N, C-alpha and C positions, 0 to 999 in steps of 0.2 A: 504493501496501499504503503502512496504520496505522502499522506497528508499523520497528523494523527491528530486524534478524538482530542476537543479542544484548544483548537489550532484554526488560526481565524483566515478566511480563505475570502474565495470572492471568485467571479461569475465570469469571467471575458468575455461575455457575450451581453448581458445584462449589467451584467459592474452591482452585485446584489453581494454585501458582505455580510457573514457570515460568521458564526462558530460552529465547525464540524463537532458532526451532537454524536451520526452513527453514519457506520461501512455495510454496504452489502456490494454481495460477489458474484454475478452468475454467473448461469450453466454457463455461457458461452466468454465468461471470460469480461467483464463488461461490469466495473469498478462502482456507484456509483457509492456518492457521499450525500447526509444527511444533516443542510447549511440550518440552520434556526437563525432568525435574522432578531441583530444585536436591539435594534428599536423598536417598537408599544406602538399599534394603534390604537385609539381610543383606548388605554387602557392596559391591556393586554396584548403578551408574542402572539408572531404574527406567525401563522402555519410552518409549521417544518416543509425544507424543497428541497428536492431526490436531484442530485445534480454530476452527472460523467465526471467522473477524477482525471480526464484531458477537458473541461472546460471551467478546470480551478486552477488557481493562480494562490500560492500563499501570500499572505499581511501582517503574521506575525505566527511564530512556532511559539506553542505555548498559554496561547493567551484567555486559558483557563484550568490549571491544574484540575488533571483526572484522580480524584483520589481513588483505592484502591480500599473494595472491601476485604476486614480484615478473618472471618464468620465464612464460612462455605457455603455460596452459591443457591447451594441446591441441587435438585436434581432427585433423580427413585427414595421413595421413602419405602419404611414396611410396610403391608399388608397393613389397614386397620384393620382391628373386628371387628365382627363380625356383631350387626345389631339387631337381629333375627330372632324376637321372643320366642319362637319352635326350638332352640336349642335349647 
């Protein structure tokens, strides 16, 4: 991946600037970044915009620090006991 999550990036076609908050890699090899704008519209954050990696340029690295999870983020859990009253 060309950018890290938390980097501030700019769309070279539209000029849209924001922070890379998500990334997806598609089956055909296309890498797209979810970019969250830093401006508010009517007092609310704008929607996430998905932009191809090739269409982005770095504005500033690590504009937002990404915290690492301290605990296990989840995964398979033991099977819950049955609540079936017939048992």
